[in-house]
N, C-alpha and C positions, 0 to 999 in steps of 0.2 A: 145226401142233402147238402153237405158243405160244398161238394163239387158242383152242384147245380147253382148254388148262390154265386160261386166264383165265376161260373160261366155267364150268369145273368149280369154280374157287375162288369165283366169284361166287355159284354155286348153293349152295356150302357156307356162305358168309357169310349168304346169304338164309335158309337152314335154321336156322342158329344164332340168327338174329334172330327168326324167326317160329315155330320149333319149340319153343315154350315155353308152359307153362301155370302156373296158380296153385293152391296147396294151402291151404285154410283149415280150421279145426277148432275144436271146443269140447271141454274136458276137464272132467268132472264125476264125482262119486261115482255108482257104478252104481245104488245102491238109495236114493238120497236126492237131494234138490233142492239140492245144494251144489257150487259150482264149486270147482275145485282150482287156485287162484291159486299160481303158482310151479312148476307141474309142468313137467318137462323133456321136450322133444320133439326127436327127432333124425331126420334122413334119413340112415341109417347108410351107404348106398352113396355118398352125396355128402359125407359128413363135415361136415354143417352142422346147426345146432341153433337152437332158439328156446325161449322161456319163456312159459307161459300167463299172460295179463294178469289184471287184477282181474275180468274177466267169465268167465275161463277159456278165453279165445280165443287162437289163434296163427295165423300165416299165413307162407307161403314164396312169394315171387314169383320169376319168371324160372326156373322149374324145367324142366329139359329133359324133352321128351316121353318116354314110356316107363313102365316099371314101376319103382317105388321102395319101399324098405322103411321104414316109419314105426315108431319105437320110442318109447314114452312111459313115463316113470318118475316116481314121486313117493314120497318117504319114507313108509313105512307102508302102501303099496299094492302089489298084485301088478303086475309089469311088464306092459305091453300092446304088442303088435306086430301089424302088419297090412301086407300088400303091396297097393299101390294102383297104378292106372294114371293117369297124367297125359296128358291130351290137348291138342292144340295150341289155344292161345287160349281154353281152357276152365278153369273153376274146379272143382276136386275138393274137396268138402266132407266132413268127418269129424265124427261125434258119438261121442266116446270115453267110455265108462263104465268106471271103474276100481274094482276090488273091493279091500277091505281085505286086507292080506297082511303078510308079515314086514317088519321094519324093516331096511333095508340101506342103508348109506352109499353103496354102489355105485350106487344109484339117483339120486344127486345128480350133475347134469351142469353143468359150467362152460361158459358161452357168453359171447360178447361182447355183454353186455347190462347194463342198469342194475339188473336183478333179481339179488339175491344170496341164496345158499342159506341163510345163517344168520340171515336177517332176518325169519323167520316162526316164531311158536310155534304148535305144533299142539295139538289136544286131548290127544294123548299126553303131550307135555311137561307140560301142565297136570295131568294125572292123576297123574303120577309125582312130583309135588312137593307138600309139604304146603301146603294153602291153607285159610284160614278165611273169607276174603272175596275178591272179585275184585281188591281193591287189592293183596293179596298177589302177584297174578300179575305186577305191576310188577316185583317182585324178580327175575323171570326174564329181564328185559331186561339183557344184559351191560352192566356199569358202572352200573347204576341201583340205588340203595339207597333205602329208605324208613324212616321212624320215626314211630311213633304216640305221641302225648303228651297224649291227652285221653280215655282210657277206651274207646277203640275206635270211638266214634261220629264223631269228627272226621276230616276227611281228613288223610292222612298227609303228613308232611314229605318232600320228594323231593330227592335228590342225583344229579346227572349231569354228566359232563364238566366238573368243576371248578366247578359251580354249587351253592350252597345255594339250591334253587329255591323255598324255603318250601313252599307247598302247590300249586305249579303255574305260577309266573310265567314260566318260560322253557322249558316242555315242553308241546307240544300234545297233548291227550288227546281222543279221539273214540270213540263207540260207534255203530256202524251209521250213520255220518254225522252224528250228533248231537253237538254240542259239550259237553264235560264242564267245561272251564274256565269259571269265572264272572268276567267282567270287572268291575272295580271292586267287589270283594266286601267285605262288612262286616268280614272277618277278614284280607283281603289279596288283592291282585291275582292273578288266575288260579286261585283256590281251586278244586281239582279233586276232587270226592268221587265215587269210583266204587263206593260201596257199593250203588248201586241195580242192579247187575248180578248176576245169579245164576251163579256160576262154572260150573255144569253145562250151561248153554246156550251157552257160548262156543265158537264154531267155530274161530277162529284169532285170533292177535294179530300184526299187522304193525307193525314198528318200524324206525326209522332215525335217524341222528344228524346233526345239523348243519342249517343254513338253505338247503339245496340243492334243495328240492322246490317246484315252482311251485304245486302245488295245496294246499300247507300254508302258512298265513299267520300270523295273530296267535299269539303264544307259541311258534312254532317256531324258537327260538334254539338250544338244546342239542339239540333233535330232536322227534320225535313218537312216540306209541304210539296204534295204531288197532285197536280191538276190533271184531270181526265175530261176531254171534251166529248161531246155527243158523237155517235156514229150516224144518228138520224134524228132530225128535228121532230119534236112532238107535233108541231103545226108549222106550215108556212106563216110568216108573220111580217108585218110592217110596224115599227114602233117609232113614235115621235115624242120627244121630250123637250121641255123648255123651262128655264128658271131665271132666278135673279142674276145680275152681273153679266148680262148678254150671253147666257149659257144656252146652247142649243145642241141637240143630239138626234141623230137619225140612225136607225138600224133596220136592216132587211135580211130575212133568211128564207131560202127557198129549197125545198127537197127536189131531187130529180130521181125518179123511179123508187118504187116501194121495195123494201128489202124482203118482204114476204113473197113477192112475185117475180123479182128480177135478181139475176146473179150479180148485176152491177147496180149499186145504189149510193147515194151520197147527197151532199147539199153544198150550198155556197152561202156565205153570209158576209155582210159588209157593214162598216160603221164609220160615221163622221161625227166628230165632236169638236166644238169650239167654245171658248169662254174668254171674257175679258178679266175675270177674277175680282175678288173683293178688295184688292189693294188699289192705292191711288194711281199708280202707273199701270196702264192696261197691259195685260199679260199677252193678249193676242195669241192665246194658246190654241192650237188646232192639232187634231189627231185623225188619221185616216187608217182603217184596218180593212183588209179583205182576206178571207180564208176560205178554203175549200177542202173537203174531205170526202173520200168515197171508198167504198169496199167492193172488192172483186172476190166472189166466192167461186173457186175452181171446183170444189166438191164440198160436201158437208164437213170435211175434215181440214180443208185447206182454204185460207183466205188471205187476201193481200189488202192492207189498209194504206191508202196513199193520202198524205196531208201536205197542204201547201199554204203558206201565209205570207202576206206583205204588210208591213207597218211603217208608217212615216209620221213624224211629229215635229213641231216647231213651236218655240215660245220665247217670250221675254220674261224677265224675272226682276223683282225688286230687291232680292237678296236678303241677307241677314241685317238686322237693325241692332245697333249698340243701344243699350239701355240709357246711357247718359244723353244720347241725342234726343230721346223722347222726354227724359226728365227736364232737360234744358229748354225744351220747346223748339229745337231746331227742326224737327219733323214730328208727325204724328206716329203712332204705332203701326199705321198702315202705309206710312211713307217709306222713302228709300234714300240711301246715300249715293249709290251708283245704280241708276235705272237702265244701264245699258247691258246688264247681265241677261243671259238666256242661252239658247242654243237650238240644236236640231238633232234628230237621230233617225236611224232607218234600220229595219231588220227584216230579212226574208229567209224563210224556212222551207225545207223540203225534206220529207220523211217517207220512208217506205218500210212498212212493217209487215212481215210474213208470219203467220201463225199456223202451225200444223199440229193436229191432234192424231196420235197414234192409236191403233186399235185397243191397246192396253189402257188407254185413258191418259197417257203421258202427253206432255206438251213441248214443243220446241218453237221458241219465238226468237226471231231475229230482226234487227232493225238497223237500217243505214240512214244516215242524215247528213245534211249539209246546211250551213247557216252563213249568210252574208250580213255583216253588221258594220254600221258606221256611227260614229259619235263625235259630237262637236259641242263643247260647253264653254261659256264665258262666266267667270265668277270673280268676285272681289270680296274677300273675307276681312282684310286688314286695312283697306282703303289707302292711306298714305304712310303706312308703317315703314316700308322699304324704299319707296321712291316718292319723295315729297313733292316732286314736280308733276310726274305723269300719273301717279297713283299706282296701285298694286294689282290691277286687274290681270287675271291669267286666263289663257285659253288651254283646255285639255281636249285633245282629239285623238282618234285612232280609226283605223280601217282594218277589219279582220275577216278571215274565213275560218270556219270550224268544220271539221270533218269528223265523223264518228260512226262506230259500229258496235253493237251489243248483241249478245246471243244468251238465251236462257233456256234451260232444260229443266222441267219439273215432272216428278213422277210420284205416284202414290203406290206403296208396296207394303210388305210386311217383313218383320224381322223378329224371330222367336215368338211368333204369334201376336206381335204388337204392330199397330199401324205406324208407318213411317213415311213422311212426305220429304222428299229430297229435292234440293234445288242447286243446280250448277250454272254459274254464270261467268261470262268473260266480256271484256269491252275494250275499246280503244277510242281515245279522243286526241285530236290534233288541233292545236290553235296556232294560226299563223297571223301575227299581228305586224303587218308590213310597215306601218309608220305610226309609232305612238310617241306623242310629244306633249311637253308642258312648255308653254310660251308666255312671255310677257306681252301684254297688249294694253292699249289705251282706247276706250270707247270702240272696241272690237277691231282696232287697227294694230297690225303686228309691229312689235318693237324688237324682240329677239327671243331665241330659244333658251330655256333653262335646261330642259332635258329632251333628248330626241334619240329614238333607237328603233330596233326591231326585236320582237319577242317571238320565240318558237318554243312551244311547251307541248309535251306529250305525256299522256297518261295511259299506261297499260294496266289492266286490272283483271282479277278473277275472284270468284267467291264460291263458297259452299255453305249451305245451310240445310240442317236436318231437323225435322219436327217429329218427335216420337211420342205417341200416347201411351204412357206406361200403364195406367189404370184408368177407370172412369173418372178418377179425381186428379190424377197427376199427368202432366205433360211437360216436355222439355224441348227447347230449341237450342241447338249448339251449331256454331258456325265460325268461319274465319274469312277474312278478306285480305287479298294480296294487291298492293298497288305499287307501281313502279313509275317514277316521274323522271323526265329528262327536261332540264330548264337550260334555255340558251337566251342570252341577251347581247346584242350588238349595239354598242353605244356609237352613234353616228357623230357625236361631237368630239370625243377623244380617241375614237378608232379602236377601242378595245372589244374583244369578242370573247365572252366567258360562257362556259357551259358546265353543268354538273348534273349527275344522276343520283337518285336515291330510291331505295325500295323499303317498304314497311309492311308488316303483317299485323292484322288487327283481329284478335280472337273475340268471340261474342258468346254469351250464355244467358238464357232465360228459362226460368222455371215457373210453372203455373200450377197452382193447387185449388181445386174447387171444394170449398168448404161444405157447401150445400147447393141445391139448385138455385139459390138467390145470392150467393157470394163466392168470389174468387180472389185468391191472394196471388201476387206474382212478384218475382224478383228478377230484375234485369241487371246485367253487368256487361261491360264491353270496353274495349280499347278503340279509340279512333285517333285522329291527329288534327292539329290546327293547320288550316290551309295557309300556305305562304306564297307571296308574289314572287315571280321570276327575278325581279329587280332586287328584292330582299335576299333571295337565295344566293345570287351571284355576288352581291355586295358583301355578304356575311359567310363567305366560304370558309369551311373549317369548323363552323358551328352547326348545331342541330337544326336542320332545315325542314324536317317533318316532325315537329315536337309532338309527343304523344298526349292523348287525352284519355282519362280513365273515369268512367261513370258507373254509378249504381242508382237503381230505382227500387223501392219497396212500396208496392201499391195494393189497393183493395178496390175491386168492382163489386158493388152491392145493389141489389134490387130489393129494397126493404119491403115495398109493397108493389103491386102491379103498376102503380102510378108514380113511384118514386125511384129514381136511379142516381146512385152516388159513385164517385171516383175520388180516391184519396191516394196521393203519392208523396213519399219522402224521397229526396234525391240528393246526390252530391256529384260534382264534377271537378276533377283536378287536371289542370293543364301544366305541362312541363315548361312551356314558353309561349309568349305571344308577341313575336315581332310584327310590326305593322308598317307597310310602305304608305307614307303620307303623300297622296297623289297631288295635293295642293301645294306642297312645298318641295317635292322631289327628293325627300330624305327618308331614311329608315329610322323608325321610332322603336327603340328596344323596350321590352317589358319581360319580367322574370316569371317565376312560377305564380299561378293563381288558383284559388279554390272557390267554388260556388256551391252552395247548398240551399235547399228550400223545401217548401211544401206547396203542392198543387191540390186544389180541391175543386171538384165540378158537381153541380147538382142539375138534374132535370126532373121536373114535377108537373104531372098533368092534373090541373085543377078541375077541368071538366072535359067532356068529350071534344070541345072546340077551343079550349084555353090551356096554354102551356107557359110554365115558368122555367127559366134557366139562369144559372149564375156560375161564374168561374172566378176563383180567388187564387192569387199566386203571391207567396211570400218568398223572398230570396235574400240570402246574405252573401254577396260577393266580396272577395277579399284578396289583396295582393300579398303573397307570401315572401318573406325575406325583406320586405321594405322597412324603412326606419319607422319607429313607433309614432303613431298618429298620422302616418302617410300610407295607410294600407287600403284606402278607399279606391274603388275603380270608377273613374269618371263616367257619369251618365248611366251607369248600370242600374236598371230598375230593381227596386227593393219590394215594392207593394203595388200590385195592379189587380183590377177586377173588371170583368164585363158581365153583362147580363140583361134580362128584360122579360117582358110578357109578350107572347105571340098568340094570335088567334086565327082561326080558319072556320068560318061558319058555312052552313049549307046553303044559305041564301046568296052566297057569292062574295060576301065581305071578308076580307082578310088583311092582316097587317101586324104591327108590333110597335111597342114602345120600349126603347133600349137605353142603357147607360154604359159609359166606359169611364174608368177611373185609373189614373196613374198618379202615384204618390210622389211627394218630394224626393229628390235624390241628389247625391253629391255631384258637383260639377267639376271638381278637382280632387287630387290625391289626399289633401288634408281636410276636405269637407268645410273649407272656409268660404266656399261660394256654392250656393244651392240652385239647382234647376227646379223651378216651381212645378208642382203637379197641377192636375186638373180634373174636374168631374163634369162630364157632358151628357146631354140626353138627346136622343134622335127618335124620330117616329116615322112610320110608313103606313098608308092605308090604300088598299086596292079594292076595286069592285070587279069581279071576274065572271064573265059569261062565256058561252061556248064560242061566240064569234068575236068578242072584243074584251078588252080590259082597260079600265081608267084608273089612275092612281095619283097620289100626291105623297111626297116625301119632305121631311123637314130635318135638317141637321142643326145641332146646337139650338134646340127650341127655346131655351131660356137666355139666348144671346149672351153667353159667358164670354168675357175677355180672357183669352188663354193663349199660351205660347206653344206652338206646335213643336218646333225644333229649337233647342237651346244649346249653346256652347260657351264655355269660358274661353275668350279669345283676346289676345293682345292686339290692339289696333290704335291707329292715330288718325283723327280727323284732319281736314285740310288746314285749319288754323291752329292746331294743337302743337305745343312745343315739345311735349314728351308723350310717349305712348301710354295707354291705359288698358289694364286687363280687367275685363268684367264680363257679364253675361250679354251675349248677342243672341238675337232670337228671330224667328219668323212668326208672325202673328197667325194664330188659328182662325179658321173661318167663323165669321159671325153667323147669326141665324140665316139659313139658306133653304129656300123653298123651291121645289121643282115639281112640275106637272108632267104626266105622261099619258099617252093614248096609244094602245096597241091593238091592231087588227089581226085576227087569225084567219087565214085563207084556206 
């Protein structure tokens, strides 16, 4: 009898070991060539879940043989469910096409994974918030604020996690894998101009905060924002917009060939925008964009995506206004001291991306790209401080080529019976800035060069990341990144030629724990580095040129009810050093160790089937370490910010939102003796959408608040002043701005 029991038990164990199979799948839009990254997949009878990766893929290993119910959900799409049969030692593959449907927060599923439900902006988010350019979409990232201070043509100033990031020094921006940040730029390190993207072709925006992600390297200190454009337009369309201040905009997008019936498909889109702006001196701002993207499917497992864009822009600008000039009645707050500021810029991109899927379900993606970029900017921040005769107007210009290649291999396997997703990546980026200069000008006429040279910068990188599912509740992501930089600067004014190389390894670790089906805790930690300009590196040889950044996040994702989703994160970021190259002066501005810590809170609540509430609150305490007592403030670093609003989408075609954004007062200098004033603004948008057309109206700053968008403590001298004055200089924010639009779907 005992022997029989032993045999039965042995057979049971053998069955449990070998009576298992694998489920793999791909989630996409049913009527378009778009993967649904972040879609939630659950085996409801087993109470286990997964999240679709960047290719829209998912997998379940060691699934018991038999029938199982697969449920797939994604916000804004109708739920999908199917009963499948899993066979012993076999792979069951699913191709899941999801149709647009109602927006339901119930479709958000929390699983033990490093994918988080609040970290992707969808086309619907973008549609229901006022946008004039793709740069405005950055405002939708929780805790990220932007400020424009050069007539609309210049890249915006960015604030995030206690950083005044200038124009992109400590946040990594990409579009379809193309780098946006410009290393060693004429105006400042990391300059990131997103105006070359047409908002209507954006499919999604992925973002995250901190230096925790092995595939993100240079500039990823405070975080990253990754734009993905559409592979196929939902409809052919023509859109016309018009608003106050001589504002006009036209956009057209046309598909060629259907991806469901043709091996070659794609679209072309173009945009023209112009405005005089709300300031007294007309900005004469104009922007032209054209982009094309097409996909070639060699086989079901092989495809090539080709993208090309061209962008050109020109503008005049009123510049920054000294507060005393307004107080004394010399100008109004919408006036200017030097109205000959402005500039022009151009960017052309070409990208080739090849994606191959192996029979095992692994992916190999490789991308080659080239970028042509020109920049020309006239500014005057100090007026007559240095030159009391001609004034202090400067010209910053450059012309560069960027060449790059990146490769990525991802696979889903098992180790000791546990699911393991591995990622190997490598990349190369070369920047050749043939002529980068800072010149003294008067009313855009050349006087003399302050700085002039050539920059050659190379980055070779590689990374590994492994995600292992330890149990149904625990998962871990461990990885490391290697970066090697070579910096070279040839000074054409004094004839020096300096170069230096440096390598750095940045380890990362994330741990996720699912408390229950409605709550997940996560711990993130990782090293990164503060990005430095070539001119800083070659001027400060012998010092740390890739100063380390160490970050920690402790967070909670919680779905308290089917209609309420919360995220809470406590974080800290320590930087070893923050050298800055001041492009306006041509000097290196040293800074020592810093620490930033804070709390991020996000809420999403569905009030009704058609009505949604969202709010993001960010508290930060930035501090300079080792500075004299009372001088530990970091100028312009945000300490309290919040965005939020109510959005609606009704079945009768009406949709829209009413939103707010708040930025608190913050120190403008190291001892907090000067304050950059905060603001609270409200915006609204209303659309009526039908199958063949859409009409809409948007309003920015609906209560017509007088606010300052960009603010700096600057020492300057006006024409008739005998001594310089240090005080707040600002660019005025937009007054109430109304815009109408009409879109035809063809």
